[in-house]
N, C-alpha and C positions, 0 to 999 in steps of 0.2 A: 504494500500500500504506500503510495506516495504521500509524504508529509511535507507541508510547507510552513515554515516558521517566519513570523514577522512581528514587528513592534508597531503599536499604534499609540498616538497621543491620547490622553484622557484628562478629565477636568482637574484631578488632584493626584495624578500618579501615572502609571504605565499600564497599558493593556498588552499582554503577551498573547497573541492569537495562534492557536494550533489549528491549522486548516486541513481538513481531510475531505475526501469525496466519498459520499455526498454530504456528510455531516460537518458541522462547524462548532468548535468549542473555543472559549476564550478564557484565559487565566488573567485576572485583573490584579495588578500589584501596585500597592502604594509604597513606593520606595523612599528610603532615607527620611523617614518621619522623625525619628529620634526624639520621641516625646518623653520628657522627664516627668514621672508620675509623682505628684505631691504626696508626702507621707501624712495624710490627714483623712478625715472621715468621708470626704468627697472623692479624692483621687482625681482621675481624669475620665470623663465620659467620651467615648470614641464611636463615631459612625464609620463603619468599614467601607461603605459605598461612597459617601460624600467626602470622606477624609476629615470632616470637622472633628475637633476635640476641644474640650473646655473643662473647667473645674466645677461646673454646675449643670445639672441635668436639663434644665430649661433652655440652656444655650445650645444644646445639641439635639435637635429633633430626631426621633427615631434612633437614638444611640443603640449600639449593639454590645458594648463591652465597657465595664467600669472597674478597673483595678484600683483598690483603695486600701487604706490602713484602718483596720477595725479598732474602734474606740471602746469596744466591749470585751475584747479578748484578754487573756491573761498569759503573757504580758500584753499590754496595749500596743497598738500600732503594728500588729501582724498583717502581712499582705493577705487580702481576700479578693475574690472576684464577684462582681454583681452583674446580672444579665438583663435586668429590667423586666418589662411586662412579659408574661408568658405568651402573649399573642405574637411576639416576635420569634418565638421558638429558639431564642438564644441559649447557648450552652457551651461548655468546654469539655474536651476529651479527657477521659479518666482511665486509670488502670483498672480500678474496680470500685464499686460503690460511689462515694463522693470524693475520691482521692484524685486530684488533678495531675495529669501526666506531663512529664517533660519529654517531648518527642525529639527525634533526631532525623537527619536526612535519610531519605529512602522510605520512611514510614508514610502511610497513606491515611488520609482523613476522609471519611465518607459515610454512607448509609450503614456500613457494617461496624463503624466505630461505636464505642461506648461513650455516652455523654451524661453530664450532670448539670443541673441549674442551681446547685447549692451555692448560697451566698455565704453568710456568716458561718454556717455549719460545714461548708466545703473544706476539705483538707488540702492545704497548699504547702505542706511541709517540704516537699521537694523543691518548690520555688523559693521558699523562705531560706533554704540552706545555701542559696547562692548559685546562680546559673549563668554561665557565659554564653550568650547567643543561643539559647534554647528555643524550642518551638512549643506553642500551645495550640492544639487543634481546636477549631471552633465551628459552630453551626449557627446560622441566623437566617431570617427571611430577608431577602434582597428586595427593598422597596421599589427598585427600578424594574424588576422582572417578576416579582411575586414568587420567585423560586425559593425553596428551602435550599440554602447555599452552604457549601463546606469550604473551609479555608484553614489557614494557619497564621499565627501571630508570632513574630520573631522578637524575643525579649531577653534582656539581661537584668539579673537581680543580684543582691548582695546579702550575705548572712549578717546577723542571725534572724532577721525578721522579713527579709525580702526587699529592703530599701537600703540605699537608693535603687530605684527601678527605672528602666528605660524601655519603652516600646520602640523597637528599631524600625520595623516595617511589617507588612502583612500582604498576603495574596489570597485570592479565593477563585473558585471555578464558577464562572458566571452562569453556566447552563444547569447547575445543580448536581453535577456528577462529582465523583470523588477527585481529590487532588493529592498528589504525591509531593512531599517536601524534597526540593532539589538539593543536589550536592553543589554547594557554592564554591567550586574550585576557581571560578573566575568571577568578575563582577557583572555577570550576564544580566541579572535582573535590575541592576542599578542604572540610573539615568545619568551617565557621565559624558554624554556627547559622542560616544563611540558606537560602532555597530549599528548606525542608523536609529539609535534610540532617541525618541522625542518625548519629553515629559514636562508637564506644567509644574508650577510652584506648589509647595506643600500648602494645604489648606490651613490657615491660621486659626489659633484659638480665639474665641469671642471674648 
């Protein structure tokens, strides 16, 4: 089967299109976001489709993901994940139960993955321990397509509570199919002006 790869410009990132005959799939990537997550009870609300992010829920309509520091945990300020309204179907990939997984390249996120919507009760121990450029599998409803969408979020955290934390970038499969985390041996998904990559500016926080 002949495959054709190309890059397309997008509102707040890059669109990596994998074209096949007769089907067409597109992996959308928001590259070089580098969002520093505040260690407080709000954290940062992020919309994966628009690229908007801010420290208040009202400033990011239809947010998909909110990493934050729990004010009710013991000790306080432990990293937790919040997924918003259940109508969005937002969730993170887990190893079992409500234990959020740290994924690595070549792993796949999709309909066969295990997911949890647990917020305060979610187990983020692996992420709190400190992770250098790890991946969190995610699912959410894409407001542009209405598809239940699968993707990954590329993040760095530090022990002992998960902060400082930075959301580096993310990608998702636009047509709702599974997505495989790539081996980033080159800067292929990043918008650096090479390889005919065209990307817009990062969406600013409100």
